MMTF fields as JSON, N, C-alpha, C and O atoms, coordinates in Angstrom:
{
  "mmtfVersion": "1.0.0",
  "mmtfProducer": "UNKNOWN",
  "numBonds": 447,
  "numAtoms": 448,
  "numGroups": 112,
  "numChains": 1,
  "numModels": 1,
  "chainsPerModel": [1],
  "groupsPerChain": [112],
  "chainIdList": ["A"],
  "bondAtomList": [4, 2, 8, 6, 12, 10, 16, 14, 20, 18, 24, 22, 28, 26, 32, 30, 36, 34, 40, 38, 44, 42, 48, 46, 52, 50, 56, 54, 60, 58, 64, 62, 68, 66, 72, 70, 76, 74, 80, 78, 84, 82, 88, 86, 92, 90, 96, 94, 100, 98, 104, 102, 108, 106, 112, 110, 116, 114, 120, 118, 124, 122, 128, 126, 132, 130, 136, 134, 140, 138, 144, 142, 148, 146, 152, 150, 156, 154, 160, 158, 164, 162, 168, 166, 172, 170, 176, 174, 180, 178, 184, 182, 188, 186, 192, 190, 196, 194, 200, 198, 204, 202, 208, 206, 212, 210, 216, 214, 220, 218, 224, 222, 228, 226, 232, 230, 236, 234, 240, 238, 244, 242, 248, 246, 252, 250, 256, 254, 260, 258, 264, 262, 268, 266, 272, 270, 276, 274, 280, 278, 284, 282, 288, 286, 292, 290, 296, 294, 300, 298, 304, 302, 308, 306, 312, 310, 316, 314, 320, 318, 324, 322, 328, 326, 332, 330, 336, 334, 340, 338, 344, 342, 348, 346, 352, 350, 356, 354, 360, 358, 364, 362, 368, 366, 372, 370, 376, 374, 380, 378, 384, 382, 388, 386, 392, 390, 396, 394, 400, 398, 404, 402, 408, 406, 412, 410, 416, 414, 420, 418, 424, 422, 428, 426, 432, 430, 436, 434, 440, 438, 444, 442],
  "bondOrderList": [1, 1, 1, 1, 1, 1, 1, 1, 1, 1, 1, 1, 1, 1, 1, 1, 1, 1, 1, 1, 1, 1, 1, 1, 1, 1, 1, 1, 1, 1, 1, 1, 1, 1, 1, 1, 1, 1, 1, 1, 1, 1, 1, 1, 1, 1, 1, 1, 1, 1, 1, 1, 1, 1, 1, 1, 1, 1, 1, 1, 1, 1, 1, 1, 1, 1, 1, 1, 1, 1, 1, 1, 1, 1, 1, 1, 1, 1, 1, 1, 1, 1, 1, 1, 1, 1, 1, 1, 1, 1, 1, 1, 1, 1, 1, 1, 1, 1, 1, 1, 1, 1, 1, 1, 1, 1, 1, 1, 1, 1, 1],
  "groupList": [{"groupName": "MET", "atomNameList": ["N", "CA", "C", "O"], "elementList": ["N", "C", "C", "O"], "formalChargeList": [0, 0, 0, 0], "bondAtomList": [1, 0, 2, 1, 3, 2], "bondOrderList": [1, 1, 2], "singleLetterCode": "M", "chemCompType": "L-PEPTIDE LINKING"}, {"groupName": "LYS", "atomNameList": ["N", "CA", "C", "O"], "elementList": ["N", "C", "C", "O"], "formalChargeList": [0, 0, 0, 0], "bondAtomList": [1, 0, 2, 1, 3, 2], "bondOrderList": [1, 1, 2], "singleLetterCode": "K", "chemCompType": "L-PEPTIDE LINKING"}, {"groupName": "PRO", "atomNameList": ["N", "CA", "C", "O"], "elementList": ["N", "C", "C", "O"], "formalChargeList": [0, 0, 0, 0], "bondAtomList": [1, 0, 2, 1, 3, 2], "bondOrderList": [1, 1, 2], "singleLetterCode": "P", "chemCompType": "L-PEPTIDE LINKING"}, {"groupName": "ASN", "atomNameList": ["N", "CA", "C", "O"], "elementList": ["N", "C", "C", "O"], "formalChargeList": [0, 0, 0, 0], "bondAtomList": [1, 0, 2, 1, 3, 2], "bondOrderList": [1, 1, 2], "singleLetterCode": "N", "chemCompType": "L-PEPTIDE LINKING"}, {"groupName": "VAL", "atomNameList": ["N", "CA", "C", "O"], "elementList": ["N", "C", "C", "O"], "formalChargeList": [0, 0, 0, 0], "bondAtomList": [1, 0, 2, 1, 3, 2], "bondOrderList": [1, 1, 2], "singleLetterCode": "V", "chemCompType": "L-PEPTIDE LINKING"}, {"groupName": "ALA", "atomNameList": ["N", "CA", "C", "O"], "elementList": ["N", "C", "C", "O"], "formalChargeList": [0, 0, 0, 0], "bondAtomList": [1, 0, 2, 1, 3, 2], "bondOrderList": [1, 1, 2], "singleLetterCode": "A", "chemCompType": "L-PEPTIDE LINKING"}, {"groupName": "LEU", "atomNameList": ["N", "CA", "C", "O"], "elementList": ["N", "C", "C", "O"], "formalChargeList": [0, 0, 0, 0], "bondAtomList": [1, 0, 2, 1, 3, 2], "bondOrderList": [1, 1, 2], "singleLetterCode": "L", "chemCompType": "L-PEPTIDE LINKING"}, {"groupName": "GLU", "atomNameList": ["N", "CA", "C", "O"], "elementList": ["N", "C", "C", "O"], "formalChargeList": [0, 0, 0, 0], "bondAtomList": [1, 0, 2, 1, 3, 2], "bondOrderList": [1, 1, 2], "singleLetterCode": "E", "chemCompType": "L-PEPTIDE LINKING"}, {"groupName": "ARG", "atomNameList": ["N", "CA", "C", "O"], "elementList": ["N", "C", "C", "O"], "formalChargeList": [0, 0, 0, 0], "bondAtomList": [1, 0, 2, 1, 3, 2], "bondOrderList": [1, 1, 2], "singleLetterCode": "R", "chemCompType": "L-PEPTIDE LINKING"}, {"groupName": "PHE", "atomNameList": ["N", "CA", "C", "O"], "elementList": ["N", "C", "C", "O"], "formalChargeList": [0, 0, 0, 0], "bondAtomList": [1, 0, 2, 1, 3, 2], "bondOrderList": [1, 1, 2], "singleLetterCode": "F", "chemCompType": "L-PEPTIDE LINKING"}, {"groupName": "GLN", "atomNameList": ["N", "CA", "C", "O"], "elementList": ["N", "C", "C", "O"], "formalChargeList": [0, 0, 0, 0], "bondAtomList": [1, 0, 2, 1, 3, 2], "bondOrderList": [1, 1, 2], "singleLetterCode": "Q", "chemCompType": "L-PEPTIDE LINKING"}, {"groupName": "HIS", "atomNameList": ["N", "CA", "C", "O"], "elementList": ["N", "C", "C", "O"], "formalChargeList": [0, 0, 0, 0], "bondAtomList": [1, 0, 2, 1, 3, 2], "bondOrderList": [1, 1, 2], "singleLetterCode": "H", "chemCompType": "L-PEPTIDE LINKING"}, {"groupName": "ASP", "atomNameList": ["N", "CA", "C", "O"], "elementList": ["N", "C", "C", "O"], "formalChargeList": [0, 0, 0, 0], "bondAtomList": [1, 0, 2, 1, 3, 2], "bondOrderList": [1, 1, 2], "singleLetterCode": "D", "chemCompType": "L-PEPTIDE LINKING"}, {"groupName": "TRP", "atomNameList": ["N", "CA", "C", "O"], "elementList": ["N", "C", "C", "O"], "formalChargeList": [0, 0, 0, 0], "bondAtomList": [1, 0, 2, 1, 3, 2], "bondOrderList": [1, 1, 2], "singleLetterCode": "W", "chemCompType": "L-PEPTIDE LINKING"}, {"groupName": "GLY", "atomNameList": ["N", "CA", "C", "O"], "elementList": ["N", "C", "C", "O"], "formalChargeList": [0, 0, 0, 0], "bondAtomList": [1, 0, 2, 1, 3, 2], "bondOrderList": [1, 1, 2], "singleLetterCode": "G", "chemCompType": "PEPTIDE LINKING"}, {"groupName": "TYR", "atomNameList": ["N", "CA", "C", "O"], "elementList": ["N", "C", "C", "O"], "formalChargeList": [0, 0, 0, 0], "bondAtomList": [1, 0, 2, 1, 3, 2], "bondOrderList": [1, 1, 2], "singleLetterCode": "Y", "chemCompType": "L-PEPTIDE LINKING"}, {"groupName": "THR", "atomNameList": ["N", "CA", "C", "O"], "elementList": ["N", "C", "C", "O"], "formalChargeList": [0, 0, 0, 0], "bondAtomList": [1, 0, 2, 1, 3, 2], "bondOrderList": [1, 1, 2], "singleLetterCode": "T", "chemCompType": "L-PEPTIDE LINKING"}, {"groupName": "CYS", "atomNameList": ["N", "CA", "C", "O"], "elementList": ["N", "C", "C", "O"], "formalChargeList": [0, 0, 0, 0], "bondAtomList": [1, 0, 2, 1, 3, 2], "bondOrderList": [1, 1, 2], "singleLetterCode": "C", "chemCompType": "L-PEPTIDE LINKING"}, {"groupName": "SER", "atomNameList": ["N", "CA", "C", "O"], "elementList": ["N", "C", "C", "O"], "formalChargeList": [0, 0, 0, 0], "bondAtomList": [1, 0, 2, 1, 3, 2], "bondOrderList": [1, 1, 2], "singleLetterCode": "S", "chemCompType": "L-PEPTIDE LINKING"}, {"groupName": "ILE", "atomNameList": ["N", "CA", "C", "O"], "elementList": ["N", "C", "C", "O"], "formalChargeList": [0, 0, 0, 0], "bondAtomList": [1, 0, 2, 1, 3, 2], "bondOrderList": [1, 1, 2], "singleLetterCode": "I", "chemCompType": "L-PEPTIDE LINKING"}],
  "groupTypeList": [0, 1, 2, 3, 4, 5, 2, 4, 5, 5, 5, 6, 2, 7, 2, 8, 1, 4, 9, 7, 6, 2, 8, 7, 4, 5, 10, 5, 1, 5, 11, 12, 13, 14, 4, 9, 4, 12, 5, 9, 6, 0, 3, 5, 5, 8, 4, 14, 12, 8, 15, 5, 5, 16, 4, 9, 17, 12, 10, 18, 14, 19, 4, 18, 12, 14, 16, 16, 4, 5, 16, 8, 18, 4, 8, 10, 19, 17, 14, 11, 14, 12, 9, 1, 6, 6, 10, 16, 9, 12, 14, 5, 12, 11, 15, 4, 6, 4, 16, 7, 11, 6, 5, 14, 14, 1, 18, 12, 14, 10, 8, 18],
  "groupIdList": [1, 2, 3, 4, 5, 6, 7, 8, 9, 10, 11, 12, 13, 14, 15, 16, 17, 18, 19, 20, 21, 22, 23, 24, 25, 26, 27, 28, 29, 30, 31, 32, 33, 34, 35, 36, 37, 38, 39, 40, 41, 42, 43, 44, 45, 46, 47, 48, 49, 50, 51, 52, 53, 54, 55, 56, 57, 58, 59, 60, 61, 62, 63, 64, 65, 66, 67, 68, 69, 70, 71, 72, 73, 74, 75, 76, 77, 78, 79, 80, 81, 82, 83, 84, 85, 86, 87, 88, 89, 90, 91, 92, 93, 94, 95, 96, 97, 98, 99, 100, 101, 102, 103, 104, 105, 106, 107, 108, 109, 110, 111, 112],
  "secStructList": [7, 7, 6, 6, 1, 3, 3, 7, 7, 7, 1, 1, 7, 7, 7, 7, 7, 7, 7, 7, 7, 7, 2, 2, 2, 2, 2, 2, 2, 6, 1, 7, 7, 1, 1, 7, 7, 7, 3, 3, 3, 3, 3, 3, 3, 3, 3, 6, 6, 3, 3, 3, 3, 3, 3, 3, 7, 7, 6, 6, 1, 7, 1, 7, 6, 6, 7, 3, 3, 3, 7, 7, 1, 3, 3, 3, 3, 3, 3, 3, 6, 6, 3, 3, 3, 3, 3, 3, 6, 6, 1, 7, 7, 3, 3, 3, 3, 7, 1, 3, 3, 3, 4, 4, 4, 3, 3, 7, 1, 1, 7, 7],
  "xCoordList": [5.437, 6.305, 7.7, 8.098, 8.434, 9.827, 10.467, 9.832, 11.737, 12.104, 12.125, 12.572, 11.606, 11.72, 10.29, 10.109, 9.429, 8.296, 8.071, 7.896, 8.112, 8.121, 6.544, 5.964, 6.081, 4.781, 4.777, 5.737, 3.765, 3.601, 2.83, 1.623, 3.278, 2.637, 2.837, 3.767, 1.822, 1.702, 2.96, 3.448, 3.318, 4.376, 3.945, 4.725, 2.472, 2.137, 1.424, 0.818, 1.537, 0.898, -0.51, -0.923, -1.35, -2.772, -3.388, -2.836, -4.426, -5.09, -5.231, -5.521, -4.975, -5.15, -6.463, -7.261, -6.97, -8.322, -8.425, -7.497, -9.701, -9.99, -10.658, -11.687, -10.04, -10.625, -11.153, -10.524, -12.407, -12.863, -12.029, -11.608, -11.785, -10.916, -11.645, -12.748, -11.177, -11.97, -12.128, -11.286, -13.174, -13.584, -12.466, -12.05, -11.902, -10.995, -9.651, -9.041, -9.204, -8.162, -8.604, -7.813, -9.527, -10.0, -9.733, -9.135, -10.249, -10.173, -8.756, -8.387, -7.793, -6.557, -5.826, -5.013, -6.11, -5.501, -5.868, -5.143, -6.955, -7.371, -6.592, -6.638, -5.985, -5.133, -3.979, -3.604, -3.284, -2.083, -1.076, -1.056, -0.344, 0.851, 2.047, 2.895, 2.197, 3.497, 4.709, 5.85, 4.455, 5.417, 4.796, 3.625, 5.865, 5.206, 4.819, 5.631, 3.549, 3.171, 3.302, 2.762, 4.02, 4.37, 3.109, 2.606, 2.58, 1.264, 0.673, 1.218, -0.736, -1.646, -1.851, -2.02, -1.856, -1.783, -2.911, -3.062, -3.668, -4.862, -4.872, -4.112, -5.661, -5.467, -4.025, -3.698, -3.315, -2.046, -1.658, -2.155, -0.828, -0.553, 1.107, 1.974, 1.356, 2.8, 3.523, 2.872, 4.645, 5.613, 6.977, 7.753, 7.216, 8.296, 8.128, 7.152, 9.292, 9.214, 8.727, 8.92, 8.02, 7.584, 6.087, 5.459, 5.586, 4.114, 3.808, 4.469, 2.862, 2.356, 0.862, 0.11, 0.511, -0.605, -1.021, -0.287, -2.492, -3.029, -2.787, -3.115, -2.177, -1.8, -2.65, -3.151, -2.764, -3.588, -2.739, -1.804, -3.112, -2.404, -0.912, -0.257, -0.436, 1.07, 1.625, 1.356, 2.436, 2.917, 3.759, 3.672, 4.522, 5.464, 4.678, 5.306, 3.398, 2.683, 3.082, 2.562, 3.988, 4.408, 3.619, 3.62, 2.817, 1.98, 0.627, 0.343, -0.317, -1.778, -2.321, -1.826, -3.487, -4.348, -4.819, -5.191, -4.863, -5.276, -4.382, -4.728, -3.062, -2.089, -1.397, -1.233, -1.077, -0.477, 0.987, 1.692, 1.476, 2.79, 3.529, 2.803, 4.882, 5.594, 6.401, 7.047, 6.436, 7.337, 8.747, 8.966, 9.641, 10.864, 10.604, 9.495, 11.735, 11.59, 11.061, 11.461, 10.11, 9.448, 9.131, 8.906, 9.13, 8.584, 7.56, 7.468, 6.841, 5.662, 6.241, 6.903, 5.955, 6.421, 5.518, 5.823, 4.158, 3.104, 1.684, 1.58, 0.767, -0.741, -1.684, -1.519, -2.685, -3.776, -5.172, -5.54, -5.817, -7.069, -6.485, -5.512, -7.231, -6.764, -5.738, -5.261, -5.21, -4.219, -2.896, -2.753, -1.937, -0.496, 0.405, 0.313, 1.201, 2.188, 3.592, 4.072, 3.96, 5.031, 6.176, 5.945, 7.553, 8.652, 9.7, 9.859, 10.261, 11.317, 12.556, 12.894, 13.203, 14.378, 15.378, 16.142, 15.453, 16.239, 15.997, 16.674, 14.586, 13.823, 13.365, 12.885, 13.538, 13.201, 12.017, 11.718, 11.102, 9.723, 8.659, 8.904, 7.536, 6.414, 5.191, 4.781, 4.555, 3.329, 2.117, 2.435, 0.97, -0.1, -0.82, -1.438, -0.644, -1.369, -2.684, -2.895, -3.851, -4.919, -5.968, -6.81, -5.709, -6.25, -5.268, -4.384, -5.25, -4.323, -5.145, -6.178, -4.508, -4.854, -4.046, -2.823, -4.529, -3.929, -3.515, -4.035, -2.684, -2.263, -3.588, -4.534, -3.582, -4.612, -5.918, -6.973, -5.706, -6.675, -7.693, -8.694, -7.387, -8.415, -8.058, -6.924, -9.044, -8.74, -8.727, -9.098, -8.256, -8.312, -9.59, -9.669, -10.649, -12.063, -12.363, -13.549, -11.504, -11.967, -12.371, -12.466, -12.546, -12.97, -11.684, -10.632, -11.793, -10.641, -10.825, -9.955],
  "yCoordList": [5.61, 5.174, 5.326, 5.331, 5.447, 5.544, 4.092, 3.083, 4.033, 2.618, 1.573, 0.451, 1.946, 0.994, 0.011, -0.94, 0.385, -0.466, -0.646, 0.256, -1.943, -2.339, -2.917, -3.848, -2.102, -2.379, -3.742, -4.016, -4.715, -5.795, -5.82, -6.057, -5.651, -5.341, -6.528, -7.335, -6.463, -7.162, -6.725, -5.596, -7.535, -7.247, -6.012, -5.119, -6.099, -4.753, -3.879, -4.299, -2.596, -1.603, -1.713, -2.128, -1.261, -1.437, -0.131, 0.612, 0.288, 1.763, 1.882, 1.006, 3.101, 3.251, 3.184, 3.807, 2.646, 2.496, 3.666, 4.14, 4.035, 5.104, 4.319, 3.656, 4.45, 3.936, 4.996, 6.01, 4.63, 5.381, 5.188, 4.061, 6.152, 6.138, 5.228, 5.612, 4.168, 3.434, 4.135, 4.977, 3.898, 4.643, 4.45, 5.417, 3.229, 2.888, 3.738, 4.196, 3.93, 4.63, 6.235, 6.874, 6.694, 8.137, 8.345, 9.333, 7.29, 7.362, 7.411, 8.241, 6.529, 6.378, 7.8, 8.318, 8.313, 9.602, 10.75, 11.744, 10.737, 11.717, 11.755, 12.693, 10.671, 10.565, 11.378, 11.461, 12.086, 12.705, 11.587, 11.11, 11.202, 10.165, 10.497, 9.683, 11.915, 12.701, 12.34, 12.755, 11.718, 11.742, 11.624, 11.352, 11.896, 11.944, 10.424, 9.517, 10.227, 8.812, 8.829, 9.717, 7.871, 7.684, 7.075, 7.574, 6.046, 5.456, 4.688, 4.272, 4.469, 3.645, 2.174, 2.029, 1.161, -0.201, -0.977, -1.082, -1.497, -2.326, -3.924, -4.275, -4.696, -6.064, -6.812, -7.791, -6.17, -6.53, -8.001, -8.439, -8.608, -9.949, -9.937, -9.591, -10.409, -10.388, -11.459, -12.485, -11.466, -12.127, -11.867, -10.979, -12.689, -12.267, -10.897, -10.559, -10.034, -8.518, -7.573, -6.361, -8.189, -7.442, -7.642, -8.473, -6.869, -6.975, -6.835, -6.083, -7.513, -7.323, -6.878, -7.563, -5.71, -4.963, -4.24, -4.023, -3.8, -2.808, -1.427, -1.152, -0.407, 0.73, 1.936, 2.01, 2.766, 4.03, 5.178, 5.022, 6.499, 7.577, 7.753, 8.465, 7.017, 7.104, 8.427, 9.042, 8.925, 10.306, 10.619, 11.736, 9.727, 9.808, 9.997, 10.555, 9.682, 9.749, 8.716, 8.754, 7.808, 6.788, 5.623, 5.016, 5.252, 4.142, 4.479, 5.306, 3.91, 4.289, 3.697, 2.728, 4.341, 3.74, 2.325, 2.27, 1.19, 0.057, -1.015, -2.194, -0.51, -1.314, -2.198, -1.773, -3.436, -4.309, -4.086, -4.221, -3.767, -3.411, -4.396, -4.955, -4.626, -5.429, -4.386, -3.664, -4.202, -3.249, -3.901, -5.08, -3.05, -3.645, -4.062, -4.029, -4.473, -4.842, -3.566, -2.42, -3.934, -2.927, -3.365, -4.532, -2.377, -2.696, -1.739, -0.573, -2.247, -1.488, -0.624, -1.122, 0.789, 1.833, 2.318, 2.916, 2.136, 2.534, 2.369, 2.274, 2.356, 1.917, 2.919, 3.633, 2.967, 3.866, 3.088, 2.944, 2.671, 1.753, 0.592, 0.003, 0.231, -0.997, -0.743, -1.706, 0.487, 1.102, 1.011, 1.38, 0.543, 0.352, 1.245, 1.263, 1.919, 2.742, 1.637, 0.943, 1.731, 0.828, 1.865, 2.957, 1.27, 2.212, 1.11, -0.013, 1.488, 0.679, 0.544, 1.47, -0.525, -0.571, 0.515, 0.747, 1.155, 2.256, 3.677, 4.701, 3.352, 4.726, 5.801, 6.877, 5.456, 6.31, 6.564, 7.616, 5.415, 5.493, 4.919, 4.007, 5.581, 5.133, 4.861, 5.602, 3.822, 3.305, 3.119, 2.569, 3.441, 2.94, 1.665, 1.559, 0.726, -0.648, -0.415, -0.267, -0.332, -0.082, -1.345, -1.308, -2.414, -3.539, -4.805, -4.626, -6.01, -7.015, -8.324, -8.486, -9.242, -10.667, -11.311, -11.263, -11.884, -12.703, -14.253, -14.827, -14.776, -16.102, -16.928, -16.651, -17.938, -18.801, -18.361, -18.994, -17.226, -16.581, -15.772, -15.342, -15.569, -14.646, -13.169, -12.863, -12.285, -10.869, -10.216, -10.8, -8.918, -8.188, -7.738, -7.009, -8.058, -7.719, -6.432, -6.175, -5.724, -4.618, -5.063, -6.257, -4.28, -4.643, -5.104, -4.476, -6.171, -6.803, -6.84, -7.337],
  "zCoordList": [-7.454, -6.238, -6.536, -7.701, -5.593, -6.01, -6.246, -5.94, -6.797, -7.175, -6.138, -6.378, -4.875, -3.794, -3.874, -3.114, -4.823, -5.007, -6.581, -7.4, -6.794, -8.203, -8.55, -7.99, -9.595, -10.101, -10.713, -11.433, -10.521, -11.137, -12.493, -12.45, -13.384, -14.76, -15.814, -15.817, -16.659, -18.02, -19.033, -18.99, -19.747, -20.694, -21.646, -21.976, -22.074, -22.982, -22.023, -21.037, -22.384, -21.497, -21.832, -22.915, -20.702, -20.583, -20.399, -19.588, -20.999, -20.565, -19.08, -18.266, -18.906, -17.425, -16.882, -17.582, -15.877, -15.285, -14.273, -13.616, -14.27, -13.33, -12.021, -12.149, -10.885, -9.749, -8.697, -8.394, -8.169, -7.162, -5.884, -5.626, -5.13, -3.942, -2.889, -2.5, -2.442, -1.451, -0.314, -0.001, 0.428, 1.714, 2.623, 3.261, 2.757, 3.818, 3.606, 4.572, 2.212, 1.981, 2.39, 3.083, 2.07, 2.362, 3.956, 4.383, 4.803, 6.24, 6.556, 7.387, 5.932, 6.449, 6.011, 6.777, 4.927, 4.574, 5.32, 5.275, 6.036, 6.856, 8.384, 9.18, 8.53, 9.828, 9.514, 8.344, 10.596, 10.583, 10.897, 12.032, 10.061, 10.244, 10.682, 11.046, 10.668, 11.225, 10.092, 10.293, 9.16, 8.204, 6.772, 6.509, 5.859, 4.151, 3.949, 4.134, 3.566, 3.059, 1.709, 1.049, 1.153, -0.279, -0.843, -1.85, -0.264, -0.814, 0.154, 1.177, -0.286, 0.502, 0.017, -1.194, 0.745, 0.122, 0.664, 1.881, -0.141, 0.275, -0.273, -1.176, 0.268, 0.045, 0.083, -0.589, 0.95, 1.014, 1.615, 2.652, 0.926, 1.288, 1.645, 0.842, 3.085, 3.525, 2.981, 2.785, 2.708, 2.081, 2.887, 2.536, 3.975, 4.632, 5.228, 5.899, 4.89, 5.357, 4.299, 4.396, 3.164, 2.019, 1.879, 2.536, 1.029, 0.83, -0.617, -1.333, -1.037, -2.449, -2.143, -1.449, -2.703, -2.489, -3.678, -4.642, -3.544, -4.392, -3.916, -2.762, -4.779, -4.272, -4.713, -5.835, -3.871, -4.086, -3.651, -2.864, -4.238, -3.965, -4.034, -3.273, -5.044, -5.093, -5.333, -6.365, -4.37, -4.28, -5.538, -6.048, -6.024, -7.165, -8.337, -9.237, -8.627, -9.84, -10.908, -12.023, -10.58, -11.356, -11.591, -12.662, -10.401, -10.393, -10.201, -9.335, -10.944, -11.076, -9.985, -9.409, -9.634, -8.465, -8.933, -10.106, -8.214, -8.55, -8.937, -9.013, -9.211, -9.809, -8.495, -7.352, -8.978, -7.942, -7.826, -8.826, -6.72, -6.43, -5.354, -4.532, -5.319, -4.303, -3.764, -4.524, -2.251, -1.592, -1.472, -1.75, -1.049, -0.461, 0.902, 1.437, 1.464, 2.909, 3.716, 3.513, 4.654, 5.555, 6.923, 7.246, 7.673, 9.147, 9.717, 9.332, 10.595, 11.044, 12.165, 13.075, 12.07, 13.165, 13.911, 14.943, 13.498, 14.476, 13.683, 12.46, 14.492, 14.099, 14.508, 15.498, 13.73, 14.214, 13.943, 12.777, 14.833, 14.479, 13.928, 14.398, 12.725, 11.869, 11.05, 10.45, 10.851, 9.881, 10.527, 11.693, 9.837, 10.049, 9.206, 7.979, 9.824, 9.043, 8.897, 9.793, 7.717, 7.466, 6.974, 6.456, 7.254, 6.764, 6.052, 6.53, 5.077, 4.466, 5.327, 6.064, 5.257, 6.183, 6.003, 6.94, 4.989, 4.87, 5.247, 5.151, 5.793, 6.119, 5.071, 5.43, 3.777, 2.931, 2.46, 1.894, 2.704, 2.27, 3.381, 4.17, 3.286, 4.137, 3.484, 2.591, 3.869, 3.282, 4.318, 5.372, 4.192, 5.158, 4.671, 3.612, 5.598, 5.172, 5.542, 6.745, 4.569, 4.806, 5.198, 6.096, 4.335, 4.374, 4.232, 3.394, 4.865, 4.788, 4.85, 5.498, 4.057, 3.949, 4.959, 4.823, 5.914, 6.924, 6.547, 5.59, 7.258, 6.968, 6.964, 7.7, 6.101, 6.219, 5.329, 5.356, 4.562, 3.696, 4.355, 3.781, 5.645, 6.47, 6.127, 5.758, 6.259, 6.079, 7.474, 8.492, 7.428, 8.775, 9.145, 10.134, 8.496, 8.994, 8.03, 7.824, 7.514, 6.715, 5.182, 4.898, 4.451, 3.187, 2.368, 2.48, 1.578, 0.943, -0.583, -1.298]
}
């Protein structure tokens, strides 16, 4: 991910894990979002106008699949089914929110 998203990592480097691409991410990737999507976010928890989430398909190649990241401030610009397209306030980055934890510990009904 670009510098707009910070990985939440341990102090010591860990070996990279290989994650199978979740079915929901594959479905979200199949949609034409009309913009370059920087990454796909799963198990996202909203904190104000930011998200903490598990990232997949980071286009910068910096963040490995399955890594927890924190986005910068974002807004939703459109949706497709249960998926949401998010854009950073500066317009530089786009993320697809695949699954989200809602307030009160509930999920959006998709895999969490």
